[in-house]
C-alpha positions as CSV (number, residue, x, y, z in Angstrom):
1,M,-13.1,-10.1,8.3
2,I,-10.6,-7.4,9.3
3,F,-7.0,-8.6,9.2
4,R,-3.6,-7.0,9.7
5,L,-1.4,-7.7,6.7
6,R,0.6,-10.5,8.4
7,E,-2.7,-12.4,9.3
8,A,-4.3,-12.1,5.8
9,K,-4.6,-15.2,3.7
10,D,-5.7,-13.6,0.5
11,K,-3.7,-14.3,-2.7
12,G,-2.4,-11.9,-5.3
13,E,-1.1,-8.5,-4.2
14,V,-2.0,-9.1,-0.5
15,E,0.2,-12.2,-0.5
16,W,3.0,-10.2,-2.2
17,L,2.8,-7.4,0.4
18,R,2.7,-9.9,3.2
19,H,5.8,-11.7,1.8
20,L,7.7,-8.4,1.3
21,E,6.9,-7.3,4.9
22,A,8.1,-10.7,6.2
23,A,11.3,-10.3,4.1
24,G,12.0,-7.1,6.0
25,L,11.1,-4.6,3.3
26,P,9.2,-1.5,4.5
27,V,5.5,-1.9,3.8
28,A,2.9,0.8,4.8
29,P,0.7,-0.4,7.7
30,T,-2.2,-2.2,5.9
31,L,-5.5,-3.5,7.0
32,V,-7.0,-6.2,4.7
33,L,-10.8,-6.5,4.6
34,G,-10.6,-10.0,3.3
35,F,-12.9,-11.3,0.6
36,Q,-12.7,-14.9,1.9
37,G,-16.1,-16.3,1.0
38,P,-19.4,-15.3,2.6
39,N,-17.8,-14.0,5.8
40,S,-16.2,-11.0,4.2
41,L,-17.0,-7.5,5.3
42,E,-18.2,-6.5,1.9
43,N,-20.4,-9.6,1.6
44,E,-21.9,-8.9,5.0
45,F,-22.6,-5.4,3.9
46,Y,-24.4,-6.6,0.8
47,A,-26.4,-9.3,2.7
48,L,-27.6,-7.1,5.6
49,A,-29.0,-4.5,3.3
50,N,-30.5,-7.2,0.9
51,L,-28.5,-5.5,-1.8
52,P,-28.0,-8.6,-4.1
53,E,-31.8,-8.9,-4.6
54,Q,-32.4,-5.2,-5.0
55,I,-29.6,-4.8,-7.5
56,R,-30.8,-7.9,-9.4
57,R,-34.2,-6.2,-9.7
58,A,-32.7,-3.0,-10.8
59,F,-30.8,-4.7,-13.7
60,K,-33.8,-6.8,-14.9
61,G,-34.2,-6.3,-18.6
62,V,-30.8,-4.6,-19.1
63,F,-29.0,-7.5,-20.7
64,G,-30.7,-9.3,-23.5
65,V,-29.8,-9.8,-27.2
66,R,-28.6,-6.2,-26.9
67,I,-27.8,-4.0,-23.9
68,D,-30.5,-1.5,-23.2
69,E,-28.3,1.6,-22.6
70,E,-31.0,3.7,-20.9
71,K,-31.9,0.9,-18.5
72,L,-28.2,0.2,-17.9
73,E,-27.5,3.8,-16.8
74,A,-30.6,3.9,-14.6
75,A,-29.8,0.5,-13.0
76,C,-26.2,1.5,-12.4
77,A,-27.3,4.8,-10.8
78,Q,-29.8,2.9,-8.6
79,A,-27.1,0.3,-7.6
80,E,-24.6,3.1,-6.6
81,R,-27.3,4.9,-4.6
82,L,-28.3,1.7,-2.8
83,M,-24.6,1.1,-1.9
84,R,-24.1,4.7,-0.6
85,E,-27.4,4.7,1.4
86,S,-26.8,1.4,3.1
87,Y,-25.0,1.0,6.4
88,L,-22.3,-1.2,7.8
89,L,-23.4,-3.1,10.9
90,P,-22.8,-0.6,13.8
91,E,-20.6,-3.1,15.7
92,R,-18.6,-3.8,12.5
93,A,-18.1,-0.1,11.9
94,D,-16.9,0.3,15.5
95,E,-14.5,-2.7,15.1
96,L,-13.1,-1.2,11.9
97,R,-12.7,2.3,13.4
98,Q,-10.8,0.7,16.4
99,A,-8.5,-1.3,14.1
100,L,-7.7,1.7,11.8
101,P,-4.5,3.6,12.5
102,D,-4.6,7.4,12.8
103,G,-3.5,9.8,10.1
104,P,-4.2,9.9,6.4
105,L,-5.7,6.6,5.1
106,L,-5.6,5.2,1.6
107,V,-8.6,3.2,0.5
108,R,-8.4,0.8,-2.5
109,Y,-9.0,-2.7,-3.8
110,A,-6.0,-5.1,-3.8
111,G,-4.4,-5.1,-7.2
112,E,-5.9,-1.8,-8.2
113,A,-4.8,1.8,-8.1
114,P,-5.6,4.0,-5.1
115,F,-9.2,5.1,-4.9
116,A,-9.2,7.7,-2.1
117,L,-6.8,9.3,0.4
118,E,-8.8,10.4,3.4
119,P,-7.7,12.5,6.4
120,G,-9.2,10.2,9.1
121,K,-11.0,7.1,10.2
122,Q,-14.6,8.2,9.6
123,E,-13.8,9.6,6.2
124,A,-12.1,6.3,5.3
125,L,-15.3,4.4,6.2
126,W,-17.3,6.7,3.9
127,A,-14.7,6.1,1.2
128,L,-14.9,2.4,1.7
129,K,-18.6,2.5,0.8
130,R,-17.8,4.7,-2.2
131,L,-15.2,2.2,-3.2
132,W,-17.7,-0.7,-3.1
133,A,-20.3,1.5,-5.0
134,S,-17.7,2.1,-7.7
135,R,-18.2,-1.5,-8.9
136,W,-21.6,-0.4,-10.1
137,E,-20.4,2.5,-12.4
138,V,-21.5,1.9,-16.0
139,D,-17.9,1.2,-17.3
140,A,-17.3,-1.3,-14.4
141,V,-20.5,-3.1,-15.1
142,L,-19.9,-3.2,-18.9
143,E,-16.4,-4.6,-18.3
144,R,-17.8,-7.7,-16.5
145,A,-21.1,-8.0,-18.5
146,P,-23.1,-10.2,-18.7
147,Q,-21.7,-11.2,-15.2
148,L,-23.5,-9.0,-12.8
149,S,-21.7,-9.8,-9.5
150,P,-18.5,-7.7,-8.9
151,P,-15.2,-9.6,-8.6
152,E,-14.2,-10.9,-5.2
153,V,-11.2,-8.7,-4.3
154,P,-10.1,-7.7,-0.8
155,S,-10.4,-4.0,0.2
156,L,-7.3,-2.4,1.6
157,I,-6.9,0.5,4.0
158,Q,-3.3,1.7,4.3
159,Q,-1.7,4.4,6.5
160,V,0.2,6.7,4.2
161,S,1.1,10.4,4.3
162,A,0.4,11.0,0.5
163,L,-0.5,9.2,-2.6
164,P,2.3,6.7,-3.7
165,D,4.7,7.3,-6.5
166,P,6.7,4.7,-8.6
167,D,9.8,3.6,-6.8
168,E,12.5,2.0,-8.9
169,D,14.9,1.1,-6.1
170,L,12.2,-0.6,-4.1
171,S,10.9,-2.3,-7.3
172,I,14.3,-3.9,-7.7
173,L,14.5,-5.1,-4.1
174,A,10.9,-6.3,-4.1
175,S,11.4,-8.2,-7.5
176,H,14.4,-9.9,-6.0
177,A,12.4,-10.8,-2.8
178,L,9.5,-12.2,-4.8
179,G,11.5,-13.8,-7.6
180,K,9.5,-12.1,-10.3
181,Q,9.5,-8.7,-12.0
182,I,7.2,-6.3,-10.2
183,R,6.6,-2.6,-9.9
184,V,6.3,-0.8,-6.6
185,W,4.7,2.5,-5.7
186,S,5.8,3.9,-2.3
187,T,5.2,6.8,0.1
188,D,7.9,7.9,2.5
189,G,10.0,4.9,1.5
190,K,7.3,2.4,2.4
191,I,5.8,0.0,-0.1
192,V,2.1,0.8,-0.7
193,W,1.1,-0.8,-4.0
194,V,2.7,-3.7,-5.9
195,A,1.9,-4.9,-9.5
196,E,3.4,-7.2,-12.0
197,A,5.8,-5.4,-14.3
């Protein structure tokens, strides 16, 4: 459920970051909360709080011939509230806190822009729940409608000193290492975020 970058088996950006690290390029220390089937941390969080059933009930009657906008807004607000008010399994939260490095921590989904930069471990755990809750914002739900379930994407927690900026030099090196045109964002000379150019 909780993997160091070199141990993670996820595809997409996680695979690129792992490959770049193996190639000797500087990559920010990254924890991958893998979304590898039912045993992922996010899936466990949903299951333990019975969130899939509660969210399904909240969205009943929202999608029909037309979208009921009032019901949609109410359902999204309820889903976000359910996510924020639910808890990680205590032993899982402890395991995650122990695995996290010190210092500012960037929380985001793989393949997506940074979500939150937090000063410490506990704040990063709270941001992780907010990240998961963000999948239930109105725009996010409309983007995947009528599919209700959020996309299965690993969550990343990265040790950085500041939000990353585009890095042309590292983009060239990383593109060469991966054999494709990519863009890199870095902090303090370390690769944080990679996307196709």
